[in-house]
N, C-alpha and C positions, 0 to 999 in steps of 0.2 A: 753780528746778525749773517753779514755774507758767507764768512766761513762757516754757521753753521748751515746755511743752505748749500754751498760747497759740497757738504761733509755728507749731507742727506743724499745729495742726486746723487754722489757716488756710489752712497749705498746702494740707491736704487739702480745704478747703471748698472752696476758690478753682477747684479742677479741674473741677468742677459746672456746667454751661450756668446762665448768671443766673436765666432763668425757673424750672429744674427746683430750684433751690435753694432759690426762695422756696416753690413748693409744698412741696418732700419735709422741708424743716429750717428752718419759720422762726424759729422758738427759737433754733435754735444760730448761725443767720445774723445773729442782733442780737448774741449775743455776739459776733461775731468780728469786728462792727463796732463793738464798745462799748470791744473792746479795742485798736484803733489805737495810741492813744496807747504804753500801757504796749509794745506791739509794739514802735515804734521807738524808746521807751528803750532797750531789750533790745536790742536791735541796734545801737544806738549804743554803749551801753554795752561790747558784744563785741566789737566792733572798736577798739577803745580796750585791752583786755584784752591783743587779739593786736598792738595796736603797727601796726594798716593806716588806711589814708586812708579815711574813710567817702564821699567821693565820687569815690576814684579808679576803674577797671575793673580791678577785681579777680578772677583764675581761682582755678579748684579748686587750681592748681598752686603762685600765690602763696599761696594762704592754709593749704595743710597746709606750708607751707615755714615760714611763722609761727607754726605750729604747733608742728612740733619746734622750732625755734628756742626759743619757751619753755618745750618741755619739760626741752631739756637745762639750765634755770637751775632751772625750779620742781618737775622733779619730785620724789617723796620718793626715790626711789634711784639720784635721777644722782652721788652724791655733792658737789654742791657746795653753798658755803655757804649762797645762797638757795635751796637746796629748804626748799618752804612746800607740804604737802599739801593745805589749805584752798585757797591764790590755785591750785591745780596743779587742782583741781576744777574754781570756777571757769572756768579756761582752757579744759579739757574740755566743757564744756558751751557756753562761747562760740563754742567753733568747730563744735561741730553746729548752732549757731543760723545762724552766717554759712554754712555748707554747706546747711543748710534754705533762706536766703534765694535766694542763687547757685542753688538749683536751680529755685525758683519762679519767678525770673526769666529762666531759660530755657526753661521749660514753660509760661508764658503766653503768646507770640507765637505758639506752634507750637498752643494750643488754640484762639486767634483765629482763625485761618487754616483751623482744620478747621471750626469753626463757620459761617466765612463762607463755604465749597465746599459745605458740607451745604446750608446756607440757597440756595443757589444753582441747589445742584441739585434741590430740593423747588420751587424756582420755576419751573423750568425742563423737569420731568417732564412728558409727556405726558398728558393723562386717562386716558384708554385706551389699552391697549398694545395691539400686535397681534395677537398669541400667546392673543388670548381672540376670536379671530374661528373660521373652519373650521366655522361651524355647530355651534359645541358638544362638536365629536367629537375623540375622540383625548385623551391626555396623554400629559405629559415636557414635552420641552424644545421650543420652537417647529418645528427644524424633523424632530423625531419628531414631531408631531402635524401637521404640512405632509404627509410620509411616509403619515402615516396618512388623512388625509382625501383624499389623493390616490386609496388601495387603494379607500375607499369609494367615490370616484365610481366606478371602474371597478365594482365589483361593481352596484353601483346601474344603471349604464347594460346589461350583460350582464342583470341583471334584466329590464328592458326590454325588450331584444330580444327574452328569450325569451318573454317573456307578448305581444309583438306579432306573435312567430311560431306562439303558439299560436292567438292569436284568428284569423289568417289561415287556420291549417286547421281551427280550427273552422267557419270561413265556409264553406270549402270541402267538407269534411264534410257539410254543413247542403243545399247545393246537389246534390250528388250523392247524397245520401239514403244514405250507407256507414254503415251503425251496424259495422259492423266495424273500420274506422280508428278510431273512437272508441272502441271495445274496446283495442283495441291501443296507442290512448294511454292509455289507465287503466293497463294492465297494465306499460306501459314504464315510469311514472312512479313504480311500487313498486320500481325495480330501483335500486339504491343508485349511484348516482354523481356523483362527487366535480365534477369541472369540467363546466360548463355547454355545451361542443364535445361531448363524449362524450353527452351525455345529448340536445343536438339530432342524433347522428349516429344513436343507437339506435334513438331516434322516426322517425325516416327507415326504417330496417331493418325495425324494425317495423310499420312502414304498406308496406313494399312487400312485406313474407311474406304480410300478412293478402291485399293484391291478387293474390298469386299469381305476382307475377314472377319467383321463384327455382326455380318448378316446371319450367319447360322448359329450362331449362339442358342443356346437349350431356353432360356429364359427372353427370349424376342416377342414385344408384343405384350407380356403379362407383369402383372402389378409384384412390386417387389413383396418377398415375403418376410417375415418377422426375426430377425438375427438371431439365432439360437446361443450363439456366443462369440462373443467380442476377445480377440487375442491381445488386443493391448489392454484390456482392464482386469480388475482383480474380480475373479471369481464369486468371492463372496458379495463385493459391490455389484456384480452384475445380477446375482440372484434378486437380491432387496432389491433393486432397480425396477425387475419386471415381476414381484412380488406387487411390487406398490402401484406399477402401469397396470396391470391386472387386475387389482379392485378398485382403478377407479380415484388414484389418487393424485388430487392436483395441490400445489405449491401454495402456500397462505395467502400470496399476492394476486395469486388467480381467484382464488374464493372470497376475496376480498371486492377485488373490483367488480365480479359479476353479481356479491351483492349490492353494490350502490349501482351499479345500474338499474339491477330490478327495481330497485330502493324509489331512485326518482321517476323510472317506467309509472311504479303504481301511486304514484304521490300526483304524479300528470294526470293520469285519468281521473282519481278521484277528484281532484281541485275541478276538471274540465266537466265531471260528471255533474258537479252542483251548478256551475256557470250554465247549465244546459236545463238545469230545472227553474232557475232564474226566468224572468221575462226582459223583453228586448226592447224597450229599454228598459231599467230597473227601477222598481219602486223605492220609495225610500225607507220602508222593511226589507225589501231584499238589500239594497246596498249594505242594511247594516250586516243584515246574514252572510252576503261575501265578504264584507272586513273580517268579520268573525272566521270565517274559514282560510281567510286570506293571513292570519295571525297565527291560526294555529297551522296552518302548509309553512310559515319563517321559522317558527320553534323548530317544524320537525326537517326543515331545511339546515337550519344551525347545528343540529345533529347529525346530520349527514355530512358536512363539511368536515368535522371532526376525523370522518371516519375517513374521509379521503385525505387527511394530513396522515393518518397511521397508515394509509397504503402508500403514501406518496414515500414514508419511510421506509419501509420494506420492498417498494419495489427497485428489482435489480438494476434498470437502466433511468437515466434520466428522462429520454426521451418519452417515456411512458407512464410519468407522472400527470397528474390531473389537477386540474385548477377549479377552485370553488365555484359552489354554482351559486348564481344571484337572486335574488327574491324579485327584482321589479324586472327581470329578464324572461325567468319562469312565467310572470303571472302576463307579462305579454303575450307570450307563445299560446297561452291557452283561450285568451281572450280573442289572439287570432287564428286559433284553429278551431275558437267557436262560431267566430262568424263566418268562417267556410265553409264550415257544416251545416247552420243556417240558412246560407246560402243554396246549398246542397240540396237543402228541404226544401227550401221556394222553388227551384228549378224542378224539383221531381211532382212539386204538387201542380206548376203550372202543366208540366207534360200530362200529369194525369188528368187534369181539366181539359186538357186540347184532346186529347182520347175519350174522354166519355161525351163531350159535345160530337166527335166526331162520330161515336155509336148511334148516337140520339138520331144526329140527321139522318143517319143510314136506315133507322127504323123509320124516321118519319116517309123517307122517302118508300119506303118497303112496303107502308102501310096505305099510302097514296097509288101507288099501281095496285095492289089488291085490289082498292076500291073502285079502280076505276076499269079495271079486267070484268068486276062482280058486273059493274053497271052493262057494261058492254056485253056482258051475257044474258044479261034480264033482254036487252032489246033487239037483239035477235030473238 
């Protein structure tokens, strides 16, 4: 069992690189080297137990076939007269040792080739890699860093062009002594513009406005006339749109929205008129009438909500969609409006009553004054 452990350890240790083996496991390396004769003796005994030639080219299949042949002879459960448990355990151990030896022989050439390729790659590797360039800009793969560096160069060129244009404009402003243009540039810098071209255009527009170039235009102070021609549109499409607009054409969703608003307004006014005809507070018969009108209003409101659903399907923007009308909310609005209308009527009645009292009082005072004056004239 110790021989099998030593052979397994030797197979494991020889997979390491030799220099690393001396650095990491110096003691184990000495043990493997010192156990070389014992390992070779155990290997010879294993070949002898399996009845295989030591110097022949034995494959895994041959070794397995020999092991099965010996198992049929010496396995304790084979039923043969030669069955021997102790001898079979030795045969099983020998089979494992031989397999480990064959595996080590196949792995050693491959590991040596890998070490040679690694040494060759290390010797041929460049001292500095190309992706360390691009002025230290960007991150990621070399192609990604190259694209980032190109974008950086474009941005830097735009900044240089803008700086040059600003310097030229400042020179012109200094020569002409136009303080207004400099103020205009200062104001334009506060405008948030993302693109460099838009910033330049904005500066030019501000300068022109400061000089008054837009004050003497032919259409100053006049409404914009209807455009007869659009150079960016197809003539046929432009003519069709003009004919539709001149004849009062409206999109379907606008017509549907207008119809919904007019319908709900008419329904509210009709229900409000019904409530105004009833008393306050309502009697039992009036309450029955009110419930009937509310039921009719609910059925009409249900049809109107279906129109709202159709409108929401054709409206171009979601923010323009409408919500369903609620029966309880609409009835509360009508009742609240009716109460306010009744209060307004009461205030008007009180105001008229106060005015009538004032007129009556004035008439009485005038009558008294006339009577007194008539009596005084008689006494004279």
